[in-house]
N, C-alpha and C positions, 0 to 999 in steps of 0.2 A: 516361409516356402519361398519367399521370390529372393533372398539370398543364396537359397539352397539352388535355386534355378539358374540364377546366374554365375554360380562357381560351377556346376553341370558345364553350362554353356562354354564358360572360358576355357575349362578342361580338354572338350570336343574340340572348340578351335586351335588351341597349342596343338593336342594331336592332329587334327589333320593339316597343319602347317608344316608340321613338323616331319611328316614322310617323304612329301616333294621335297623339302629344303636338302633334307638326308640325301636324298638321293642325287639332287643336282650337286653336293659337295662331293660326294664320293666320286661321280663322274668326271668333276672339275678337277679333281685332285689325281684322279687317274692320267688323265692330262696332262697337269702340271709334271709329273713324274716320268713321262718318257712311257708310260704304258700303250699308248695310241702312236705305234711306230710307224705308221703307214695312213694313208689319204683315207682307206674303208675303214679304219677302226674310229680315226678323226669323224668321218660324217655320221657313223653309227653311236659315238659318245654323244657328240652335239645335238644329234636327233631327240636322245634320249634327253639332254636336259632342255633342250626346247619341249618337250612333250611335258614333262613336270612341271616348266616355269607356265605354261598355257596352264596348266591345273591350278597353279597358286593365282592365276592371274582369274579365273573364273570362280574360285575359289570366294576372293576375296570380293571381288564383284558381288557373290549371291549374301554375304557375311553383310556389308554396306548396304545391299537394297532392303536384305529383312530389316536390319535395323532402322532403315527410314522408316518403314510399313509399320513396324511397330509402332512408333510413335507419333506416326503420321494422323491426321484427320482429311477428310473429304475437302483440302480448298478448291480442287477442279472437280465442281460437279456439274457435269454439263450431261445432254441428251449422248448417248453411246448406241450403235446399232452393231450388234453382236454377231451378225450373220456376216456383216462387213469384215469385222475381225477374224471372223473362223477361214472367209475367204483368203485372206492375206497370209493368215499362219499356213494355210497350205500351201501359199506360194512361196512361203521363207523355209519350208521344212519339204520342198520337193525334191531335194536333191540327194537329204538323208535318206527319205523314204526310198527312193529308186535304188540307193545302194543296198539298203536294208531288205528291197523286193518286198514293199508291206506299201497298198494299197489306200488312200486315203480318201473319204467321199462325205460332202456336206450334203444334209438335207434339211428343211424347215425355210420359212418364209421370215421376215421381219420379225425381229428380237429387239425390242429398244430399253436401254434402260436408262439410269441418270447413275454418273459416276466419275472416275478419272481414268481417261481414255488409254491411258499408257499402262496404268495397271491391271486394267481389265484386258489389255492387248497381251499382256504376260502372264495372267492367270490363262487366258483361252491356249498360248503358244506352249507353256510350261505342259498342261495337260498332254497336247498333243503330242509334244516331244517326247514325251513318256512314253506314251502310248507306241510312237516307232519305237524309240531304243529298245523296250523290252518285249518286243514281237519276236514272231517268227518268221524264216522267211517265206516270201507269199503269200503273209498275213494282211488282216485288213483292219483299219481305224474309223470306225463309223461314228462321225457326229451330227447330231441331231439338236434342233433347236425348235423349241414351243411356246406357246402362250395361253395359258389358262390360269382362271379364280385370278387374275391380277399379279399372276407371278411368269417368271422367265425362265423356263428351264432348259440347261445346258448339257446333254449327255456326251460323253464321250468315251466309247467302248473300242477295246480290240481282243484281239484274238492270239493274245500273249502269251506268257510263262503264267500269269495268276499270281496272286499273292497268297500262301497258306494265312490259315486263318487265325492262328496265332499272332502273327504280325499286324493283322489287319488295323487292331485300335489302335496303335504305335505307328504307323506308318504317315500320320502327318507331320509326328515330331522331327523338330531340328538335329539333322544328324542321321537320323534311324536310317539304316540300310538292309534289306531284306536279303540280299545277298553283296556282302560288301566287296568281293575280287570282281564281281559282274560287274556293279555300280561302278568301280573304278574302271573298268575297262571300258564302257560305254562312256567315261567322262564324267558321270552325276558327281554332285557334289554334296549331295544328302541335303539339301535344301530347298530342291525344286517343290516337293510340296507344301513344305512349312509355309514356302511364302504364296502359295497358291490360298493355302487354311486362312492367312490373317488378309489377304486382298478381299476374299469371299466374305469373312466378317466383319470387315470395314467398311462394305456396301451392303451391311444389315443382308447377307445372306444365309443360305447353308450347305452345308456339304456334306454329302454321302456315297460309300464304297461299296461297293458287291464285286467281288471276286471269287474264282473258282480254278484253283491252280490246275495248270496244264489246258486251261480253257479259255481262260483270259479275265480282264478286270472293265468295270464300268463303273466311272466315277460322272456323278450326276452335283451339277450346281445349281440351286435355286436362288434367284434374284428379285425383288420388287420391279415391277415392270415399269418404265418409264409413263404409261399411258395409265397405269393405276393411280401413280402420284399426282398424275397430271388433273384424273377426274376427281381426285380429292378434292387437290386445290382448288375445283371450280365449286366444290359443293360446299366446303369452306367458305368461301366467298360469298355464295348466293346466304349461308345460313346468317350472317352479317347482316 
C-alpha cells in the first residue's frame, strides 16, 4: 500500500510539473523562432512564462513543505495563541480579500495550544486563503475560536461555491482538486489542504468538513488546549 501511494505521488508530481514546464518551453521556443516580432508580443509571452514559473515555484515549495511535515515530529512544542495567528492571517490576506471583494471576520477570545508556531500559522493561513479564493464577490469568511472541555475549536466558514458531496471525502488528499481549471486559475497547487491535514494530525487534533454546493464550506479543526495540558501536568505531579 505504501509503495502504491508513493508511486501515485510521484506520478502526480510529474504531471503537475510537466504542465507548466511545457507551457514555459512552448512560449520560449516561439520567442526564439521570432514569433514575438513586436514589444507587445514579447511582453505577453514573457508574462505567460513568468506566470508558469511562479506556479512551479509555488508547487515545489508546497511539495517540500508537505514532505517535511510528513517526516516531522514536534521539535518545537511551545505555547501558541491561535487568536493572534488568526489576526495576523487577516492582515496577510487583506489585499487578496479586497481584490475578491470578500470580508473576513474573526471572533472569539484567547485560544492557547502547544505546538509548532510556524506550522500552526500555515494551517490557519491555508484555511483562510482557501475560503477567500473559492468565495464569491461580496462574500464572507467567518473565523471563530472557542475553548471547551479542554479543546480549542477553530472554525473557518465561507459563503463560497461549496464542495459537491461526492468530492468531500477526498478533499484532503494530495493534488485532489474538485475543479482543476478553477484551481489552476486561482493559483492552487492541490496540496494546501493535504498540508493542513498533516499539521492537524501532527498536533494530535481532528479536522472535519461540512459543505453545501452553492452555499459555502465550513472546516472545523479541534486541538488539545494548552490549558488542559498544563492542568494534566500539574495533576500528574501531584499524584507523584
